[in-house]
TIMI-2910 file (N, C-alpha, C, CB; in pm, 1 decimal, decimal comma, always signed):
<rs>
+----------+----------+----------+----------+----------+----------+----------+----------+----------+----------+----------+----------+------+
!      n_x !      n_y !      n_z !     ca_x !     ca_y !     ca_z !      c_x !      c_y !      c_z !     cb_x !     cb_y !     cb_z ! resn !
+----------+----------+----------+----------+----------+----------+----------+----------+----------+----------+----------+----------+------+
!   -791,3 !  +2322,0 !  -1025,0 !   -896,8 !  +2216,8 !   -961,8 !   -931,9 !  +2248,5 !   -796,5 !   -824,6 !  +2051,1 !   -974,3 !  Met !
!  -1031,8 !  +2293,8 !   -767,1 !  -1066,4 !  +2316,1 !   -622,2 !  -1078,2 !  +2202,6 !   -545,5 !  -1185,4 !  +2384,7 !   -605,7 !  Ala !
!  -1017,0 !  +2181,5 !   -426,0 !  -1013,4 !  +2070,5 !   -323,1 !  -1166,7 !  +2076,9 !   -261,2 !   -884,6 !  +2097,3 !   -199,2 !  Ala !
!  -1219,3 !  +1941,3 !   -255,7 !  -1343,8 !  +1923,9 !   -194,4 !  -1326,2 !  +1806,0 !    -74,3 !  -1454,1 !  +1884,2 !   -311,8 !  Glu !
!  -1432,7 !  +1805,5 !    +12,4 !  -1442,2 !  +1730,2 !   +106,0 !  -1520,7 !  +1590,7 !    +43,8 !  -1508,5 !  +1809,2 !   +219,4 !  Thr !
!  -1469,6 !  +1453,8 !    +49,1 !  -1541,6 !  +1359,8 !    +15,7 !  -1560,8 !  +1286,1 !   +150,4 !  -1484,0 !  +1285,9 !    -96,4 !  Val !
!  -1668,9 !  +1222,6 !   +177,2 !  -1678,3 !  +1108,1 !   +281,2 !  -1663,3 !   +977,7 !   +248,2 !  -1792,8 !  +1106,2 !   +341,0 !  Gln !
!  -1540,3 !   +924,8 !   +292,7 !  -1530,1 !   +773,8 !   +240,3 !  -1541,7 !   +662,2 !   +344,7 !  -1392,1 !   +751,1 !   +170,8 !  Ile !
!  -1563,3 !   +709,0 !   +476,7 !  -1604,3 !   +625,7 !   +569,8 !  -1723,2 !   +665,6 !   +628,3 !  -1513,4 !   +607,3 !   +658,2 !  Val !
!  -1812,9 !   +574,6 !   +659,8 !  -1939,3 !   +626,9 !   +742,1 !  -1951,1 !   +505,9 !   +852,1 !  -2096,2 !   +646,6 !   +636,7 !  Ser !
!  -2043,7 !   +572,3 !   +932,2 !  -2054,3 !   +492,5 !  +1066,5 !  -2200,2 !   +472,1 !  +1094,0 !  -1984,6 !   +570,6 !  +1194,4 !  Phe !
!  -2265,0 !   +368,9 !  +1022,8 !  -2424,9 !   +335,0 !  +1056,7 !  -2417,7 !   +307,4 !  +1194,4 !  -2497,8 !   +200,9 !   +974,3 !  Pro !
!  -2550,9 !   +341,7 !  +1243,1 !  -2569,5 !   +317,0 !  +1404,3 !  -2581,1 !   +166,6 !  +1401,5 !  -2715,6 !   +395,5 !  +1482,8 !  Glu !
!  -2509,9 !   +102,6 !  +1507,8 !  -2526,2 !    -27,6 !  +1531,0 !  -2442,6 !   -131,9 !  +1450,7 !  -2655,6 !    -48,9 !  +1514,2 !  Gly !
!  -2373,7 !    -56,4 !  +1375,7 !  -2290,8 !   -158,7 !  +1257,2 !  -2137,3 !   -110,9 !  +1258,9 !  -2358,7 !   -135,8 !  +1074,4 !  Gln !
!  -2073,0 !   -208,3 !  +1213,9 !  -1935,0 !   -169,6 !  +1183,9 !  -1916,8 !    -59,4 !  +1091,6 !  -1864,9 !   -278,3 !  +1132,1 !  Arg !
!  -1801,0 !    +15,7 !  +1089,8 !  -1782,2 !   +144,5 !   +998,2 !  -1763,1 !    +83,8 !   +850,0 !  -1638,4 !   +244,5 !  +1047,3 !  Pro !
!  -1809,8 !   +173,2 !   +759,1 !  -1831,9 !   +106,3 !   +620,9 !  -1733,4 !   +190,3 !   +525,6 !  -2002,5 !   +114,4 !   +566,3 !  Tyr !
!  -1647,3 !   +157,2 !   +457,6 !  -1561,6 !   +217,7 !   +338,3 !  -1620,4 !   +213,9 !   +211,9 !  -1434,0 !   +150,1 !   +320,0 !  Leu !
!  -1633,3 !   +338,1 !   +182,3 !  -1710,8 !   +350,7 !    +41,5 !  -1601,1 !   +315,2 !    -83,4 !  -1775,7 !   +523,3 !    +21,1 !  Asp !
!  -1565,3 !   +203,9 !   -125,3 !  -1470,4 !   +171,2 !   -235,7 !  -1480,9 !   +269,0 !   -340,9 !  -1493,7 !    +34,8 !   -293,6 !  Asp !
!  -1601,4 !   +310,7 !   -402,6 !  -1638,2 !   +396,5 !   -500,4 !  -1575,0 !   +533,5 !   -470,8 !  -1786,1 !   +400,9 !   -511,1 !  Arg !
!  -1608,0 !   +582,3 !   -352,5 !  -1557,0 !   +716,1 !   -339,6 !  -1385,6 !   +703,7 !   -334,0 !  -1626,1 !   +787,7 !   -198,0 !  Glu !
!  -1323,9 !   +602,6 !   -265,2 !  -1185,8 !   +600,6 !   -273,6 !  -1146,0 !   +605,1 !   -406,3 !  -1130,6 !   +492,1 !   -210,8 !  Val !
!  -1207,7 !   +521,7 !   -484,2 !  -1149,5 !   +492,2 !   -629,8 !  -1161,0 !   +640,3 !   -719,9 !  -1251,4 !   +355,1 !   -712,1 !  Glu !
!  -1252,2 !   +720,9 !   -679,9 !  -1282,2 !   +854,5 !   -744,7 !  -1176,3 !   +933,0 !   -700,2 !  -1421,0 !   +920,2 !   -709,4 !  Lys !
!  -1133,9 !   +950,9 !   -579,2 !  -1028,5 !  +1043,5 !   -517,6 !   -891,1 !  +1008,6 !   -581,5 !  -1020,9 !  +1026,6 !   -352,5 !  Val !
!   -863,7 !   +855,7 !   -597,0 !   -743,0 !   +817,0 !   -630,5 !   -724,1 !   +848,0 !   -776,0 !   -723,5 !   +679,6 !   -597,0 !  Ile !
!   -851,8 !   +802,0 !   -875,2 !   -822,3 !   +846,8 !  -1027,5 !   -837,2 !   +971,4 !  -1067,8 !   -897,4 !   +784,8 !  -1117,5 !  Lys !
!   -899,0 !  +1066,6 !   -968,0 !   -907,0 !  +1197,3 !  -1007,9 !   -777,8 !  +1285,6 !   -947,4 !  -1048,2 !  +1251,1 !   -960,7 !  Gly !
!   -696,8 !  +1235,1 !   -901,8 !   -577,3 !  +1298,0 !   -852,2 !   -445,9 !  +1267,4 !   -924,6 !   -562,9 !  +1261,9 !   -715,6 !  Ser !
!   -458,2 !  +1169,3 !  -1024,9 !   -345,6 !  +1122,9 !  -1117,7 !   -250,2 !  +1008,5 !  -1032,4 !   -248,3 !  +1265,9 !  -1167,2 !  Gly !
!   -302,9 !   +958,1 !   -930,9 !   -223,0 !   +849,4 !   -844,6 !   -260,5 !   +711,6 !   -868,3 !   -241,7 !   +870,1 !   -694,7 !  Met !
!   -312,3 !   +688,3 !   -965,8 !   -347,2 !   +554,7 !  -1027,9 !   -226,6 !   +441,7 !  -1021,0 !   -386,0 !   +582,1 !  -1183,7 !  Glu !
!   -114,4 !   +501,4 !  -1054,1 !    +13,1 !   +394,5 !  -1077,4 !    +57,7 !   +413,0 !   -946,7 !   +140,3 !   +427,1 !  -1202,9 !  Ser !
!    +42,3 !   +474,6 !   -821,3 !   +136,3 !   +460,6 !   -700,5 !    +37,9 !   +381,8 !   -587,1 !   +196,5 !   +626,6 !   -641,9 !  Leu !
!   +107,7 !   +336,9 !   -500,6 !    +68,2 !   +248,9 !   -393,2 !    +13,9 !   +351,5 !   -325,3 !   +174,3 !   +161,8 !   -317,4 !  Pro !
!   -121,3 !   +325,6 !   -256,1 !   -189,0 !   +417,3 !   -158,5 !   -239,3 !   +346,4 !    -47,7 !   -299,6 !   +492,6 !   -217,9 !  Thr !
!   -220,4 !   +405,4 !    +65,3 !   -253,0 !   +351,4 !   +199,7 !   -346,9 !   +442,1 !   +277,8 !   -125,1 !   +330,5 !   +280,6 !  Val !
!   -459,7 !   +428,3 !   +311,3 !   -535,0 !   +474,5 !   +411,9 !   -510,7 !   +478,1 !   +557,8 !   -628,0 !   +420,4 !   +398,2 !  Leu !
!   -468,3 !   +599,2 !   +602,1 !   -427,6 !   +598,6 !   +759,7 !   -560,9 !   +655,8 !   +837,8 !   -279,5 !   +708,3 !   +793,9 !  Val !
!   -556,0 !   +578,5 !   +939,8 !   -662,7 !   +645,0 !  +1034,6 !   -628,2 !   +640,6 !  +1173,4 !   -798,1 !   +579,7 !  +1024,0 !  Ser !
!   -628,4 !   +745,9 !  +1239,1 !   -608,0 !   +766,2 !  +1389,8 !   -691,9 !   +832,0 !  +1460,2 !   -501,5 !   +824,1 !  +1419,7 !  Ile !
!   -710,3 !   +744,0 !  +1561,3 !   -834,0 !   +785,3 !  +1654,6 !   -784,7 !   +772,3 !  +1797,7 !   -972,4 !   +685,8 !  +1632,7 !  Gly !
!   -855,6 !   +874,1 !  +1872,0 !   -830,1 !   +859,5 !  +2022,6 !   -857,8 !   +992,8 !  +2087,0 !   -678,3 !   +813,0 !  +2055,8 !  Gly !
!   -871,3 !   +976,4 !  +2241,7 !   -925,3 !  +1103,7 !  +2297,9 !   -861,3 !  +1214,2 !  +2265,4 !   -930,3 !  +1105,6 !  +2429,7 !  Val !
!   -888,0 !  +1332,6 !  +2298,6 !   -836,9 !  +1462,5 !  +2292,9 !   -702,3 !  +1454,8 !  +2357,1 !   -929,1 !  +1564,1 !  +2359,1 !  Ala !
!   -613,5 !  +1536,4 !  +2303,4 !   -466,4 !  +1577,6 !  +2337,0 !   -402,1 !  +1428,6 !  +2363,1 !   -452,9 !  +1691,3 !  +2485,1 !  Arg !
!   -403,5 !  +1324,2 !  +2288,5 !   -349,1 !  +1216,8 !  +2311,1 !   -238,5 !  +1192,1 !  +2192,3 !   -455,6 !  +1116,8 !  +2326,8 !  Ser !
!   -205,8 !  +1280,7 !  +2105,1 !   -105,8 !  +1273,7 !  +2000,9 !   -114,4 !  +1235,6 !  +1881,9 !    -26,2 !  +1215,7 !  +2028,6 !  Gly !
!   -254,8 !  +1267,7 !  +1821,7 !   -310,7 !  +1205,2 !  +1702,9 !   -249,6 !  +1313,9 !  +1587,1 !   -493,0 !  +1190,9 !  +1711,2 !  Lys !
!   -269,2 !  +1449,4 !  +1595,4 !   -187,8 !  +1534,3 !  +1518,2 !    -39,0 !  +1524,5 !  +1507,2 !   -212,1 !  +1649,5 !  +1558,7 !  Ser !
!    +19,3 !  +1489,9 !  +1608,7 !   +173,1 !  +1472,9 !  +1613,4 !   +194,9 !  +1338,7 !  +1538,2 !   +237,6 !  +1467,9 !  +1774,8 !  Phe !
!   +151,1 !  +1241,0 !  +1542,8 !   +158,8 !  +1126,3 !  +1461,5 !   +156,1 !  +1165,8 !  +1304,3 !    +40,9 !  +1031,5 !  +1500,2 !  Met !
!    +43,9 !  +1236,3 !  +1280,8 !    +34,0 !  +1256,8 !  +1138,8 !   +103,0 !  +1360,7 !  +1082,8 !    -88,3 !  +1272,7 !  +1102,7 !  Leu !
!   +154,3 !  +1434,6 !  +1170,4 !   +252,3 !  +1532,6 !  +1138,1 !   +416,1 !  +1461,3 !  +1102,5 !   +253,2 !  +1637,4 !  +1273,2 !  Asn !
!   +419,4 !  +1347,3 !  +1194,9 !   +527,6 !  +1292,6 !  +1168,9 !   +539,5 !  +1219,2 !  +1042,2 !   +553,4 !  +1223,0 !  +1265,1 !  Leu !
!   +444,8 !  +1149,8 !  +1025,4 !   +425,7 !  +1095,9 !   +889,2 !   +444,7 !  +1166,6 !   +769,1 !   +310,7 !  +1055,6 !   +878,5 !  Phe !
!   +412,7 !  +1311,5 !   +788,4 !   +406,2 !  +1403,9 !   +674,3 !   +566,8 !  +1434,2 !   +651,4 !   +307,9 !  +1547,8 !   +709,7 !  Val !
!   +622,7 !  +1457,7 !   +778,2 !   +758,7 !  +1487,7 !   +782,8 !   +827,7 !  +1386,4 !   +713,1 !   +808,1 !  +1502,3 !   +915,5 !  Ser !
!   +812,1 !  +1247,9 !   +753,1 !   +897,3 !  +1143,4 !   +706,6 !   +888,9 !  +1136,3 !   +563,7 !   +865,1 !  +1014,5 !   +766,1 !  Tyr !
!   +781,2 !  +1144,9 !   +517,4 !   +754,7 !  +1107,5 !   +374,1 !   +792,6 !  +1236,2 !   +272,7 !   +589,5 !  +1064,0 !   +359,1 !  Leu !
!   +812,2 !  +1366,4 !   +339,6 !   +849,4 !  +1464,0 !   +283,3 !  +1021,5 !  +1448,2 !   +260,4 !   +795,6 !  +1579,7 !   +365,1 !  Ser !
!  +1070,7 !  +1389,6 !   +359,3 !  +1221,8 !  +1370,0 !   +352,4 !  +1263,5 !  +1261,1 !   +251,7 !  +1277,9 !  +1330,8 !   +494,0 !  Tyr !
!  +1177,2 !  +1140,4 !   +291,7 !  +1184,6 !  +1037,0 !   +169,7 !  +1199,5 !  +1099,0 !    +35,4 !  +1055,8 !   +949,6 !   +161,4 !  Val !
!  +1091,3 !  +1178,3 !    +13,2 !  +1056,0 !  +1224,2 !   -116,9 !  +1189,6 !  +1308,6 !   -177,9 !   +916,1 !  +1318,4 !   -104,7 !  Glu !
!  +1249,0 !  +1386,3 !    -77,5 !  +1353,4 !  +1473,8 !    -82,9 !  +1475,6 !  +1410,3 !   -122,0 !  +1368,5 !  +1537,8 !    +36,1 !  Lys !
!  +1528,3 !  +1300,3 !    -22,4 !  +1640,1 !  +1217,0 !    -46,3 !  +1619,7 !  +1114,1 !   -148,1 !  +1679,5 !  +1156,1 !    +72,1 !  Val !
!  +1500,0 !  +1062,1 !   -167,6 !  +1477,0 !   +957,7 !   -275,6 !  +1530,2 !   +818,7 !   -225,6 !  +1553,0 !  +1000,3 !   -414,9 !  Asn !
!  +1508,5 !   +813,9 !    -92,2 !  +1535,0 !   +680,5 !    -40,5 !  +1460,4 !   +661,0 !    +99,1 !  +1693,2 !   +659,3 !    -25,5 !  Arg !
!  +1404,3 !   +544,8 !   +139,4 !  +1350,8 !   +513,5 !   +259,5 !  +1453,9 !   +479,3 !   +350,6 !  +1257,3 !   +413,6 !   +249,1 !  Phe !
!  +1422,1 !   +506,2 !   +466,6 !  +1499,4 !   +463,6 !   +598,8 !  +1450,3 !   +350,7 !   +686,8 !  +1504,7 !   +578,0 !   +689,4 !  Tyr !
!  +1498,4 !   +269,7 !   +682,3 !  +1445,8 !   +136,4 !   +766,3 !  +1548,7 !   +110,1 !   +868,3 !  +1426,6 !     -6,8 !   +671,0 !  Tyr !
!  +1534,6 !   +128,4 !  +1010,6 !  +1621,7 !    +74,5 !  +1107,6 !  +1630,5 !    -56,4 !  +1083,6 !  +1584,9 !    +97,6 !  +1239,3 !  Pro !
!  +1738,3 !   -128,8 !  +1149,3 !  +1740,2 !   -256,7 !  +1141,5 !  +1637,8 !   -344,4 !  +1188,2 !  +1835,6 !   -286,2 !  +1189,2 !  Ser !
!  +1570,7 !   -402,9 !  +1113,9 !  +1429,0 !   -459,3 !  +1161,3 !  +1499,7 !   -622,4 !  +1190,9 !  +1275,0 !   -447,1 !  +1014,4 !  Ile !
!  +1599,9 !   -648,9 !  +1166,3 !  +1642,4 !   -783,4 !  +1227,8 !  +1619,0 !   -793,8 !  +1364,9 !  +1782,7 !   -811,8 !  +1209,6 !  Asp !
!  +1635,2 !   -691,2 !  +1432,1 !  +1622,5 !   -701,1 !  +1588,4 !  +1493,8 !   -743,6 !  +1644,1 !  +1649,3 !   -570,6 !  +1651,5 !  Arg !
!  +1380,0 !   -683,6 !  +1536,9 !  +1259,9 !   -739,3 !  +1557,0 !  +1209,6 !   -863,6 !  +1509,0 !  +1188,8 !   -664,1 !  +1523,6 !  Tyr !
!  +1256,2 !   -896,1 !  +1404,1 !  +1224,7 !  -1013,9 !  +1302,1 !  +1336,4 !  -1135,5 !  +1334,1 !  +1240,7 !   -954,5 !  +1127,9 !  Tyr !
!  +1422,9 !  -1091,1 !  +1382,9 !  +1573,1 !  -1176,5 !  +1377,4 !  +1547,3 !  -1317,8 !  +1410,3 !  +1693,2 !  -1120,8 !  +1493,0 !  Gly !
+----------+----------+----------+----------+----------+----------+----------+----------+----------+----------+----------+----------+------+
</rs>
């Protein structure tokens, strides 16, 4: 199956961004991910502000999690204690 680009967010002039739920549903159902939790991550910013770094960090972390089959959560008590 060949990959294709699908626009799931549009930016109508003078309005708030619009998420096309039907397109998102098609992407999820067409990829065999129906039973998995799905998160849409959007990172925006000016040039050279670390957007690619952050996305690559997410991918590296999730690849690690998949490899060792467990999540790493630093002690969140210090944040919510």
